[in-house]
C-alpha positions, 0 to 999 in steps of 0.5 A, spaced: 651 865 247 654 863 252 653 867 259 660 866 263 666 870 267 671 869 263 677 866 267 681 873 270 686 876 275 683 882 279 678 885 283 671 881 284 665 886 279 660 889 284 654 886 285 650 891 282 655 889 276 653 882 276 645 883 278 645 887 270 648 881 266 645 875 270 638 880 268 641 880 260 644 874 260 636 871 263 633 876 257 638 873 253 637 866 252 630 866 252 631 870 245 634 865 243 640 867 239 642 873 240 647 879 237 649 884 242 649 891 239 650 899 243 642 898 244 642 892 248 644 896 253 644 903 252 637 904 250 636 911 250 643 913 247 641 909 242 634 910 240 637 918 238 643 918 236 642 914 230 636 920 227 642 926 228 646 930 224 651 925 226 649 918 224 648 923 217 655 925 216 656 921 210 651 917 206 653 912 200 648 916 195 643 909 193 640 911 200 639 919 199 633 922 200 634 928 197 635 924 190 629 921 190 626 927 191 630 933 186 632 927 179 636 933 176 638 938 178 643 943 174 646 949 176 651 953 171 657 956 175 661 961 169 662 956 162 660 950 165 653 946 167 653 943 172 648 936 172 647 931 178 641 927 175 639 920 178 635 915 173 634 909 177 639 905 182 645 910 179 646 918 180 651 921 176 655 927 177 656 931 170 660 937 168 661 941 160 663 946 156 658 945 152 664 941 147 666 937 152 663 932 158 666 929 163 660 924 168 662 920 173 658 915 178 656 918 185 658 913 191 659 918 197 655 923 200 658 929 205 653 933 209 646 932 212 643 937 209 649 941 205 651 936 201 658 934 197 660 930 193 667 926 193 668 922 186 672 918 184 676 918 177 682 914 174 683 912 181 684 920 183 678 923 188 676 929 188 671 934 191 665 937 188 666 944 185 658 945 186 654 942 194 646 942 194 645 947 199 639 945 204 638 954 205 636 955 198 634 948 195 639 947 190 646 947 187 652 952 188 659 953 189 662 949 195 664 952 201 671 953 200 672 953 193 670 960 190 676 962 189 678 957 183 677 958 177 678 951 172 680 952 164 677 945 161 672 939 163 677 936 167 678 941 172 671 943 172 669 937 176 672 937 182 678 939 186 683 934 188 684 930 194 690 929 197 690 922 200 692 925 206 686 929 205 681 923 203 683 920 209 680 925 213 674 926 210 672 919 210 675 918 218 670 924 221 664 923 215 665 915 217 666 909 222 672 904 220 674 907 214 681 909 216 686 904 220 694 906 221 692 913 215 689 907 211 683 909 207 679 902 207 673 902 203 671 896 203 669 896 211 666 902 211 660 904 215 657 911 213 656 916 219 659 917 225 656 911 229 657 908 237 665 904 235 667 912 231 668 915 238 667 911 244 675 907 244 675 899 245 666 899 244 667 893 239 672 889 244 667 891 249 662 888 246 665 881 245 667 881 252 660 881 254 657 877 250 662 872 254 659 875 260 665 879 262 662 885 263 670 889 266 673 892 259 668 898 258 670 903 254 673 910 257 668 914 260 668 921 257 664 925 262 671 923 265 676 928 260 677 935 261 673 941 257 680 943 255 680 935 253 674 935 251 675 941 246 681 935 243 677 930 242 672 933 238 676 937 234 678 932 232 674 933 228 670 940 228 677 943 229 682 944 235 684 951 236 693 947 234 689 946 228 686 953 226 691 957 229 697 952 225 693 953 219 691 961 219 684 959 218 683 966 220 676 970 220 669 968 219 669 962 215 673 959 222 667 960 225 665 953 222 670 951 228 666 951 234 672 947 239 676 953 236 671 958 238 669 956 244 677 955 247 678 962 245 672 965 249 674 969 254 671 966 260 674 958 257 677 954 263 680 948 261 678 945 268 671 947 270 666 942 268 660 947 265 665 949 259 665 943 256 662 941 249 658 935 253 656 941 258 651 944 252 650 938 248 649 931 248 652 927 242 646 923 242 642 927 241 641 933 235 642 939 235 637 944 239 637 950 236 632 954 240 636 959 244 631 959 250 634 951 251 642 953 253 639 959 259 640 954 264 647 953 262 649 960 263 645 961 268 650 955 271 656 961 272 653 967 271 648 967 276 647 969 283 650 965 288 655 961 282 662 959 283 667 962 280 672 958 275 678 955 277 681 960 272 677 965 274 679 965 282 686 963 279 687 970 275 683 974 281 684 970 287 679 975 291 673 974 287 667 971 290 661 971 285 661 970 276 659 976 272 651 977 272 648 979 266 645 986 268 641 985 260 637 979 262 637 972 264 633 969 258 635 968 251 643 969 253 645 965 247 642 970 242 647 977 245 652 972 248 653 967 241 652 971 235 649 968 228 654 969 224 653 967 215 659 962 213 661 966 207 659 963 200 656 957 204 648 958 205 649 957 212 648 960 217 653 958 225 652 960 232 659 963 234 663 958 241 667 965 242 662 966 248 662 974 249 659 980 249 658 982 242 656 989 239 652 991 232 658 992 227 663 990 230 668 986 226 669 979 227 674 976 233 679 973 230 
């Protein structure tokens, strides 16, 4: 590896940048030839991100631990029997009506806890009609496919995926698979990695290996909450996407950016109300309610400044409202847990509100 500054125009790097680069180059030189990765500098993020659900949003069948502990899974759905069976290094997905049987190998698994399988048969991609649900430790109908009534084995295999759907599936659950709306499975990296979210990271690695620390990817923290919501919503669904597709009712509890934006207190400019104000994408999501108390009290406590949106709507507002009930476990009341219809999963509703028992699901 050569440690030198590329010839370029523009201002000289800061002293801190030069010192950091010198230290990194000295370490690399003493260690001999080295492949630079994000973990070379960003050690904290690289230590935790590979263990997150996002990092395991997709995986090849050969590395799936479930298939080792559950070598054969079967479920009866109507007239059809579904079997997922692992023999040696191959796992197959089969459906039969007792007379005919369709069997295809499983190549790709979508989901870190619950698992849905993308199948390929005769050049056509399918979403498996049954999925594995961790909460029941068994197979059951894939969420959203409950209304499908297959008439034969071919239809029972799975739901055919349009080319636009398959690029969205792989584009969100993997890294590098989609370029210019075209799928490239030969260069896929399973799961969400650094390069998925940090635009220009590969160029940055190349440049820094030649001593140029200038080409830093854009910092997501510099985006406004509304921009962050749109960024995360590329996969978790934006407000516009949900409204345009008329995805109303409890099913849209999965779409956190949309739910957050319909919250009465959402302010597109107040950094206290962005996705990354509460969640570090480099770490697994924290499930304990108390962990978020400080986030809530950043706004709803005595002396907390009003948001820009609140001031615009109420020019005389001096402070945010505080909760008269409690200052702990805020989200247990104001972000209720919702059962996903037919999904064997519970989601935290990001529509922040005063939730009352037996009230209808908002939007």
